[in-house]
C-alpha positions in Angstrom: 63.5 112.4 108.6 63.2 116.1 107.8 62.0 117.0 104.3 64.7 118.3 102.0 64.6 122.0 101.4 66.7 123.8 98.8 68.4 127.0 100.0 67.1 129.2 97.2 67.4 132.1 99.7 68.4 132.3 103.3 65.2 134.1 104.3 62.9 131.4 102.9 63.9 127.7 102.7 61.1 126.7 100.4 60.5 123.2 99.2 61.3 122.7 95.6 58.5 120.9 93.5 59.8 117.9 91.6 57.9 119.1 88.5 59.7 122.4 88.3 61.8 122.4 85.2 64.1 124.8 83.4 65.3 125.3 79.9 68.7 126.7 80.7 70.6 123.4 81.0 72.7 123.2 77.8 72.8 120.1 75.7 76.4 119.0 76.2 78.0 116.8 73.7 81.0 114.6 74.1 84.3 116.2 73.1 85.9 112.8 72.6 84.0 109.6 71.6 86.0 106.8 73.1 84.8 103.4 74.2 84.5 103.3 78.0 86.2 100.3 79.6 84.4 98.4 82.3 85.2 100.1 85.5 85.0 99.4 89.2 82.2 101.5 90.6 84.0 101.7 94.0 87.0 103.6 92.7 87.0 107.2 91.5 89.4 107.8 88.6 90.6 111.0 87.0 89.4 110.3 83.5 88.9 113.4 81.5 86.5 112.3 78.7 83.3 114.2 78.2 79.7 112.8 78.5 76.4 114.4 77.9 74.5 114.7 81.2 70.9 113.8 81.3 68.5 116.8 81.7 67.6 117.6 85.2 65.8 120.4 87.1 67.1 123.6 88.4 65.4 126.4 90.2 67.9 129.1 90.9 69.5 130.0 87.5 67.1 132.6 86.3 66.6 133.9 89.8 70.3 134.5 90.3 70.8 136.0 86.9 68.1 138.6 87.3 69.0 139.3 91.0 72.7 139.7 90.4 72.2 141.9 87.4 70.1 144.3 89.2 72.6 144.7 92.0 75.4 146.0 89.8 75.7 149.8 90.0 78.3 152.2 88.6 79.2 153.3 92.1 79.8 149.7 93.2 82.0 149.2 90.2 84.0 152.2 91.1 84.4 151.3 94.7 85.0 147.6 94.3 88.7 146.9 94.4 90.3 145.4 91.4 90.9 142.1 93.2 87.3 141.8 94.2 86.2 139.6 91.3 88.2 136.5 90.7 89.0 135.9 87.1 89.1 132.5 85.3 92.5 131.0 85.3 94.2 131.3 82.0 94.6 128.0 80.2 98.2 127.0 80.7 100.2 124.5 78.8 98.8 121.1 79.8 100.8 119.3 82.3 100.9 115.6 81.3 101.8 114.6 84.9 99.4 116.9 86.7 96.9 114.1 87.5 99.7 111.7 88.3 101.2 114.1 90.8 98.0 114.2 92.9 98.1 111.8 95.8 95.8 108.9 94.9 93.1 108.3 97.4 90.4 105.6 97.3 87.2 107.6 97.3 84.7 104.9 96.7 81.1 104.6 97.7 80.2 105.4 101.3 77.8 102.9 102.7 77.5 104.7 106.1 73.9 105.5 106.9 74.9 108.4 109.2 75.0 110.9 106.3 71.4 110.4 105.3 70.2 112.1 108.5 71.8 115.5 107.9 69.2 117.9 106.7 69.7 120.6 104.0 70.5 123.8 105.9 67.8 123.0 108.5 67.5 121.3 111.8 68.3 122.3 115.4 71.8 123.5 116.2 73.7 124.3 119.3 72.5 127.7 120.5 75.0 130.5 120.0 73.1 133.0 122.1 75.6 132.9 124.9 77.7 136.0 125.5 80.7 136.1 123.3 82.5 138.9 125.1 83.1 137.1 128.4 86.5 135.6 128.0 88.6 136.9 130.9 92.3 136.4 130.0 91.7 133.4 127.8 93.2 133.7 124.4 92.0 131.4 121.6 94.5 129.9 119.3 92.0 130.5 116.6 92.2 134.3 117.0 95.6 134.7 115.5 94.6 132.7 112.4 91.3 134.5 112.1 92.8 138.0 112.3 95.4 137.1 109.7 92.7 135.7 107.4 90.4 138.7 107.9 93.2 141.2 107.1 94.1 139.1 104.0 90.6 139.3 102.5 89.6 142.8 103.5 90.4 144.2 100.0 88.9 141.3 98.0 85.2 141.5 98.7 82.6 142.7 96.3 80.4 145.6 97.5 77.4 144.3 95.6 77.9 140.8 97.1 78.3 142.2 100.5 75.1 144.2 100.2 73.3 141.0 99.0 74.4 139.1 102.0 73.3 141.9 104.4 69.9 142.0 102.7 69.5 138.2 103.0 70.4 138.4 106.7 67.9 141.2 107.3 65.2 139.2 105.5 66.0 136.1 107.6 65.9 138.3 110.8 62.6 139.9 109.8 61.0 136.5 109.2 62.3 135.1 112.5 58.8 134.4 113.8 58.0 132.3 110.8 61.3 130.5 110.5 61.9 126.9 111.3 63.6 125.5 114.4 67.0 126.1 112.9 66.8 129.9 113.6 65.6 129.6 117.2 68.1 130.7 119.8 70.2 132.7 117.3 71.9 135.7 118.7 70.7 138.0 116.0 72.3 141.1 117.5 75.8 139.5 117.6 75.6 138.0 114.1 74.1 141.2 112.7 77.1 143.1 113.9 79.4 140.5 112.3 77.5 140.6 109.0 77.5 144.4 108.9 81.3 144.5 108.7 83.0 141.2 109.2 86.5 142.4 108.5 86.2 145.3 111.0 84.7 143.0 113.7 87.3 140.3 113.1 90.1 142.9 113.4 88.7 144.6 116.6 87.3 141.5 118.3 89.2 138.5 117.0 88.8 136.4 120.2 85.1 137.1 120.6 84.5 136.1 117.0 86.8 133.1 117.4 84.8 131.8 120.4 81.6 132.3 118.5 82.9 130.2 115.6 84.3 127.6 117.9 80.8 127.3 119.5 79.3 126.8 116.0 77.8 129.2 113.4 74.0 128.9 113.6 72.9 126.4 110.9 70.4 128.8 109.4 73.0 131.5 109.0 76.0 129.2 108.1 75.8 129.7 104.3 75.7 133.5 104.7 78.4 133.7 107.3 80.7 131.4 105.2 80.4 133.7 102.3 80.9 136.7 104.4 84.1 135.3 106.0 85.5 134.3 102.6 84.2 137.5 100.9 83.1 135.2 98.1 79.7 136.6 97.2 80.2 138.3 93.8 77.5 138.9 91.2 80.1 139.0 88.4 81.4 135.6 89.3 77.8 134.3 89.5 77.2 135.6 85.9 80.4 133.8 84.8 79.1 130.7 86.4 75.7 130.9 84.7 77.5 131.3 81.4 79.9 128.5 81.9 77.2 125.9 82.8 76.0 126.3 79.2 79.3 125.3 77.8 80.9 121.9 77.4 83.8 120.6 79.5 86.2 117.8 78.6 85.7 116.5 82.1 81.9 115.9 81.9 82.2 112.1 81.6 84.4 111.8 84.7 82.1 114.2 86.7 79.0 112.4 85.7 80.4 109.1 86.7 81.2 110.3 90.2 78.0 112.1 90.9 76.3 109.0 92.3 79.3 108.2 94.5 79.1 111.6 96.4 77.0 111.1 99.5 74.8 108.5 97.9 72.8 108.0 101.1 72.0 111.7 101.6 68.5 112.4 100.3 69.6 115.6 98.5 72.0 113.7 96.3 70.2 110.3 96.0 68.2 110.9 92.9 70.2 110.5 89.7 68.3 113.3 88.0 67.5 115.3 91.1 68.4 118.9 91.9 71.3 117.9 94.1 73.2 115.9 91.5 72.4 118.5 88.8 73.8 121.4 90.9 76.8 119.3 91.8 77.5 118.6 88.2 77.1 122.2 87.2 79.5 123.6 89.8 82.1 121.0 89.1 81.8 121.5 85.3 81.9 125.2 85.6 85.1 125.1 87.8 86.8 122.7 85.3 86.3 125.4 82.7 87.2 128.3 85.1 90.5 126.6 86.1 91.7 124.4 83.2 95.0 123.6 85.0 93.2 121.9 87.8 90.2 120.9 85.8 88.4 118.1 87.7 90.2 116.2 90.5 89.4 113.7 93.2 88.0 115.2 96.4 86.3 118.2 94.8 82.8 116.6 94.6 82.7 116.2 98.4 83.8 119.7 99.1 81.2 121.1 96.6 78.5 118.9 98.1 79.1 120.4 101.5 78.8 123.9 100.1 75.5 122.9 98.2 74.0 121.8 101.5 74.2 125.3 102.8 73.7 127.6 99.8 72.5 127.7 96.1 74.8 126.5 93.4 75.9 129.8 92.0 77.0 130.9 95.5 78.6 127.6 96.1 80.7 128.1 92.9 81.8 131.6 94.1 82.8 130.1 97.5 84.6 127.2 95.7 86.6 129.7 93.7 87.5 131.6 96.8 88.5 128.4 98.6 90.7 127.3 95.8 92.5 130.6 95.2 92.4 132.8 98.3 92.6 129.9 100.7 95.0 128.0 98.5 92.9 124.8 98.5 93.9 124.7 94.8 97.4 123.9 95.9 96.2 120.5 97.3 95.5 119.4 93.7 98.9 120.5 92.3 102.1 118.5 92.3 104.1 120.0 95.1 101.6 121.2 97.7 100.4 117.8 98.9 103.9 116.9 99.8 104.2 120.1 101.9 100.9 119.5 103.7 101.8 115.9 104.5 105.3 116.9 105.7 103.8 119.6 108.0 101.4 117.1 109.4 104.1 114.5 110.0 106.1 117.1 111.7 103.2 118.0 114.0 102.7 114.3 114.8 106.4 114.1 115.7 106.1 117.3 117.9 102.8 116.5 119.7 102.6 112.7 119.6 106.2 111.5 119.6 105.3 108.0 120.9 102.6 107.5 118.2 105.1 108.9 115.6 107.6 106.2 116.6 104.9 103.6 116.4 103.9 104.7 112.9 107.6 104.4 111.9 107.9 100.9 113.3 104.7 99.7 111.7 105.5 101.4 108.4 102.4 103.6 108.5 102.8 106.8 106.5 100.5 109.8 107.0 99.5 109.8 103.3 97.8 106.4 103.9 95.0 108.1 105.9 95.4 111.9 105.9 95.3 112.4 102.1 91.6 112.0 102.0 91.2 114.3 105.0 93.1 117.1 103.2 91.7 116.6 99.7 88.1 116.5 100.8 88.4 118.7 103.9 87.2 115.7 106.0 83.9 115.5 104.1 84.5 112.1 102.6 83.8 109.9 105.6 83.4 112.2 108.6 79.8 112.9 109.9 78.4 116.0 108.4 77.8 117.7 111.8 81.6 117.5 112.3 82.3 118.5 108.7 80.2 121.7 109.0 82.1 122.8 112.1 85.4 122.0 110.4 84.3 124.2 107.5 83.4 127.0 110.0 87.0 127.1 111.2 88.6 126.6 107.8 86.7 129.6 106.3 87.4 131.7 109.4 91.1 130.9 109.8 92.3 129.1 106.7 93.1 125.6 105.6 95.7 125.4 108.4 92.8 124.5 110.6 92.9 121.0 109.0 96.1 120.3 111.0 94.4 120.8 114.4 91.4 118.6 113.6 93.7 115.9 112.1 96.0 115.9 115.1 93.2 115.8 117.7 91.8 112.7 116.0 95.1 111.0 116.4 95.5 112.3 120.0 92.2 111.0 121.1 92.9 107.6 119.6 96.5 107.3 120.5 96.2 104.6 123.2 94.1 102.5 120.9 96.4 103.0 117.9 99.4 102.0 119.9 97.9 98.5 120.4 97.4 98.0 116.6 99.5 96.5 113.9 99.8 97.9 110.4 96.7 96.4 108.6 94.3 97.0 111.5 95.7 100.5 112.1 95.2 101.6 108.4 91.6 100.4 108.4 90.8 102.1 111.7 92.5 105.4 110.6 90.5 105.5 107.4 87.1 104.4 108.7 86.5 104.5 112.5 88.8 107.2 113.9 86.0 109.6 114.5 84.0 107.1 116.5 85.8 108.3 119.6 83.3 111.2 119.7 80.3 109.0 119.0 77.5 109.0 121.6 75.5 106.0 122.6 72.5 107.2 120.5 74.6 107.3 117.3 75.1 111.1 117.2 78.4 112.8 117.6 79.7 115.1 120.3 80.9 117.8 118.1 81.6 120.6 120.6 84.3 118.7 122.4 85.8 117.7 119.1 86.1 121.4 118.0 87.3 122.5 121.4 90.0 119.8 121.5 91.3 120.9 118.2 91.4 124.5 119.2 93.1 123.7 122.5 96.1 122.2 120.6 97.3 125.8 120.1 98.9 125.3 116.7 100.1 128.8 115.9 100.9 130.3 112.5 104.5 130.8 113.7 104.8 127.1 114.4 103.6 126.2 111.0 105.8 128.8 109.4 108.8 127.3 111.2 107.9 123.8 110.1 107.3 125.0 106.6 110.7 126.7 106.7 112.3 123.4 107.9 110.6 121.6 105.0 111.8 124.2 102.5 115.3 124.0 103.8 115.2 120.2 103.7 113.9 120.4 100.1 116.6 122.9 99.3 119.4 120.7 100.7 117.9 117.7 99.0 117.7 119.5 95.7 121.3 120.8 96.1 122.4 117.2 96.9 120.4 116.0 94.0 122.1 118.5 91.7 125.5 117.5 93.1 124.8 113.9 92.6 123.5 114.6 89.1 126.7 116.5 88.4 128.8 113.7 89.7 126.8 111.2 87.7 127.3 113.3 84.6 131.0 113.6 85.3 131.1 109.8 85.9 129.3 109.2 82.7 131.8 111.4 80.8 134.7 109.6 82.5 133.2 106.3 81.8 132.8 107.3 78.1 136.4 108.4 78.0 137.5 105.1 79.6 135.4 103.2 77.1 137.0 105.1 74.3 140.5 104.5 75.7 139.6 100.8 76.2 138.4 100.6 72.6 141.7 102.3 71.5 143.7 100.0 73.6 141.9 97.0 72.1 142.6 98.3 68.6 146.3 98.9 69.5 146.5 95.4 71.0 144.9 94.0 67.8 147.4 95.9 65.7 150.2 94.8 68.0 149.2 91.2 67.6 149.0 91.5 63.9 152.5 93.1 63.9 153.8 90.3 66.1 152.3 87.7 63.8 153.9 89.4 60.9 157.3 89.5 62.7 157.0 85.8 63.6 156.2 85.0 60.1 159.1 87.1 58.9 161.5 85.4 61.3 160.3 82.0 60.2 160.8 83.0 56.6 164.2 84.4 57.4 165.2 81.1 59.1 163.9 79.2 56.0 166.0 81.5 53.8 169.0 81.0 56.0 168.6 77.3 55.7 168.2 77.6 52.0 171.3 79.8 51.9 173.4 77.2 53.8 172.2 74.5 51.4 173.2 76.6 48.4 176.5 77.4 50.0 177.2 73.7 50.5 176.2 73.0 47.0 178.4 75.8 45.8 181.3 74.5 47.9 180.8 71.0 46.5 180.6 72.4 43.0 183.8 74.3 43.6 185.5 71.2 44.9 184.4 69.3 41.8 185.6 72.1 39.6 189.0 72.3 41.3 189.3 68.5 41.0 188.4 68.7 37.3 190.9 71.5 36.8 193.6 69.5 38.7 192.9 66.5 36.5 193.1 68.7 33.4 196.4 70.2 34.5 197.8 66.8 35.2 196.7 65.6 31.8 198.3 68.6 30.2 201.5 68.1 32.0 201.5 64.4 31.0 200.9 65.4 27.5 203.8 67.8 27.5 206.1 65.3 29.0 205.1 62.8 26.4 205.8 65.2 23.6 209.2 66.1 25.1 210.2 62.6 25.3 209.4 61.8 21.7 
């Protein structure tokens, strides 16, 4: 096992004494004191409570502050473009659903021993001394991406940072005789030309540079070249970082909880109070303050850890800022971008691996079940570090679009095996063993064919733009359909409300009608009763009239009889 060395500079990879301490680590206090529920140590959550980290050691804070300050000159300030120094993201209105929108990926502990064997920016690497100009008529698919990325960043670099990287390279070259094995076989002339003016060389010789990157950036120069490709080295951003690590972040508790789960078997990150975990904590905390909208999300610790294995923490922070903003890695942690990335990947599977695509559909396997962790961590979660470093080489040279090629080649190389699997077995294999197809008998990995296979897929920017346009059109149609359906639903709700009102009115009218009918029936019954009573009274009246007439007749007869009797007498 190679001793751990901390990349305090690229010229000298000195060992860091465990007793070295610093007094610049701030005493952070919790912004929210809430009881912490018992949690499963195998799952990373997105909790945003703060927690005071334990004091640890650091060796590069004062060095970086003094160095970066001395490099700032009025001339550099005048010549540096306005876009050279990234500015902290303004605190936006909190999005309550921001964390919920991020695709959930199980990023638990990694129990693979293969990660403990990767040294910190040291060790033998594949020689890059071969001629990079002998290409014949071969055109690398990486060249078009590389040229586009180089032109995109040419006005964003810091002159002071550029000079610092050149100075570091010159020191490393001057100390070549005393350097470790990692620097042997390096084509110093070629990489010196690249470091002198990366944008110019990438513009004039994109294929030569693409071939060199495909063959692997020398491990001893990787950190410098990464920063040069991304134009991330910036003393002003480093000063912002040194200031922010003294502040308190609301995400400190979540960050601290996840430190031990990030490459727990790598010797640089094993110690709970070691320099590795301290630098990892500082970079993650500083970025959560730099970009409040993203804050702290799943996947970031693994990306930052890879950067820290190749450069000091302040430089890793600058490169993280550039990755998140210039390379749009930030979009992976926002609501809409993961859907686009997954849709593009599914479209590429359909285009390049149609049989496997149909098999996925039949088995119910979605790309999000295995590729989300690839995209969120840039393959650093489970993949061997030798592979991850080469993937980062291509991402920083050409953009995050390189993820698609590496993702697709993994499926392509395992297609026959995947076609024999059912759902459960396939998901486990895709998440844990898919990279073993490049594993040698001695346990190492054949990285060069892996990179070359990905490059040979020839995924072009035009192709991705076309698929993205298809996705946007599909989204537009879906949104238009959704709006139409919503309008119909609103209209239906309004009509339903009107029907309900009319039904209520009808029910009221029916009730009133029934009441009127009841009153009418009652009136008719009363009328019939009155008619019967009238008939009875009429009969009584007739009877009374008959009796009266009889009485009158009797009276008249009596009178007549009386008159006759009087006449006779």
